[in-house]
N, C-alpha and C positions, 0 to 999 in steps of 0.2 A: 442416532448416528453413533457408531463406535469410534473411539479415538483416545489419545493420551489423556492423562488426568488434567493437564493444564488446559486442554481444549474444553473439557467438561466444566472446569472452573470458570473459564472465560465465557463460555456459552451461557452458563447459568447467571453470571453476573450481569451480562448485557441484556439477557432476557428480562431480568428483574427491573432493569432501569431503562428499558428501550424508549419509553415515551419521554422520560426526563432527558435522556441523552439527545433525542431528536430535537427537543425544545432548546437544549443548550447549544447545539451546533447550527441552529436555524439562523441564517443571515451572516454567519461568520465569514464565509467565502467572499461575500459581497463587500465586506469591510476590510479585506486583506489583499491589497494590490500586489504585494510581493508573492504571496501564495498563488494568486491567479496567474502571475507572469510565468511561473514554472509550468503550470498546467497548460498554458497557451503554447509554450515552446514544445512541450511534449506532444501536444495535439498536432502541431505543424509538422514535426518530424515524422510522426506516424503516418500522417496523410501523404507526405512527400514520398515515403517509402512504398505506399500502396500495398502494405504487407498483410492486412487482415484486421479482424476485430480487436477490441481492447477489453480486457477484463479489469474491473475495479474490485480488487480483492480486499475484503474487509469494508464493504460498501456502506455498512450501517443503514441509515434510513434512506439512502439512495440519492441524496442531493448532489453529490459530486459526480455520480454516474450521469445524472441529468445534465450537469454542466458540461461534461465531456460530449454528450450527445448534441448539446447546443453548439459546441465548437465544431461539429461536423463529423464526429467519430461514430462508428458503429460500436457502441459500448453496452456492456451488460455488467451486472453486479453479482458478487458472491460474498456471502457472510456466514460465519459459523452460528450466528444467532437466528433461530426461526422467527422470533418476535421482531427483530430488525428487518428481516426479509418481508414479513407481513406489512410493516409500516411502509417499506419502499414500494411494494406492489400497490398498496392503497394510494400512495401519493403520486406514483408515476406508472399508471396502468399500461401505458404503451411501450414501456421498456421491460427488459428481461432481467429477472433476479432469481438466484438459486441459492439454497443452503449448501455450504461446502467448506472444506478446509484448504488453506494455502499449501499445505504439505502433501496433499493428495487430491489434486484437481481432477474432476471428471471430464478431461479434455484430451484429445489425441495429441501426439507429439507435433511440435512445430506449427501450431494453428493460430497463434496470437501474434498480431502485429505490435501489440503493446500491452504492458501490465502497469497498472497504478496500484501501489501498495501504500496507501496514505494512512500513517499512524496505525497500521495493522500488524507490523512485526513487533510492536512494543511489548506484547504479552507473551512472546515466544521465548522460552528459556534459551540462554546463549548457546548451549550445546546442541540445540535443535536448529539453529539458524542455517548451518550449511545445507541441511536437507531441504529447507524451504527454498534456498537459492538454487539448489539443484533442480527442484521442481519448476521454478521459474525458467531456468535454462531449457528444460525439457519441452515446455509448452510454447515458448517463444519461437517464432520463425527466425531463420538466420537473418541478421540485420534488424530484428525487432528491438523495440525500446522498452526500458523499465524506468519508472519514476518512483523512488522511495522517499517517504517523508517520515521523520521520527524526531523525538526529543533527543538532543545531542549533549555530549560532554566532551571535554577537551583534554583528556588524559590518554594519549595515543597508546600507552602500554596496556590499558585496560579496555577490553572489548565492550563491556557493559557495566552499568551501575544501576542497581535496583532502586526504585522509588515507589512511594505509596500513591499510586494512581487512584483517582476518585472511584473508579469502577472496580478495578482488580489490580493485583500486583503487576508492575510494569518495569521496563528497563529503558534507560537512556543508553545510546550507542555512540561509540567513537566513529565519526565519519571515515577516518583513515582506515580503521580496522574493518569496518563494513565494506569499504572499497576493496580491501585485500581479499575478503571472503568472496565477494562477487567475482573478482578476477580468477580466483581458484575454481569457481564454478563455470567459467567461460563467458562472463559478462563484464565488460570493461566500462569504467567511468568515462562519461562525456563532459559533464559539467556538474557543479554543485553550487548551492546557495545555502549559507548558514545565516539565519536571522538572529540577531542578538536578543537576549532575554528582555532587555530593556524596551524593545520594540513591541512587546506583547506581554504586559504584566499579568494577564489572565492565566498564561501557561507557565510562567515562572522559569523556564529553561530556554536555552538556545534551540532553535528549530532548524533541522537540517533537511534539505531537499537534494537528493542525489539522482542525477539523470545518467543512465547507463545504457549500454547497447550490447546485445549478443553478437558475437563475431559473425561477419557476413558469410563465412564458410563455417562448417560444423566442427572444425578443429578448435581446440581451446588455445587461447593465446599463451 
């Protein structure tokens, strides 16, 4: 797959640690009721809209894609790492997984009822984030929902703060600034949950979950 340097770096890093990463995230969702609550709200909203399938972008080993499927969604996974996709297909052979990039999805315009991007924008350089959100807007159906999860920081004047992620260089994001970028792309915030760092010592940072929605008509707000 041809792509920007940061994609090559991210792909190589996750390929090399795919098995260890899958072991690390195993069971985390079951132990995190706040995390599951946002996934449940997201699933309910997508189902109520009847708007189409859901893409789990940056699906890793596929466990959250499987959780969305168990919640009643028609969900499939996309990841930049072929090793991760291999693990996901092995673990969940009845679900669909494909290698791909969030900034250039192999999907027609307006076909997704929902997008989950769970800790998958964290390796995107800040200057590339608007093009990722523009791609989300392109593939979402009018009224489609987006759930973003990421490590957060609380300096509104700064979009991103780099940190030394275990796998590859990553960024913490200002929820307010991310919301501004989403709005500029035509996707508006519906709700947010920010979990204090003290609630999860393993991660060390506040965790933000932003629920947003593409405008019901195709004009940008």
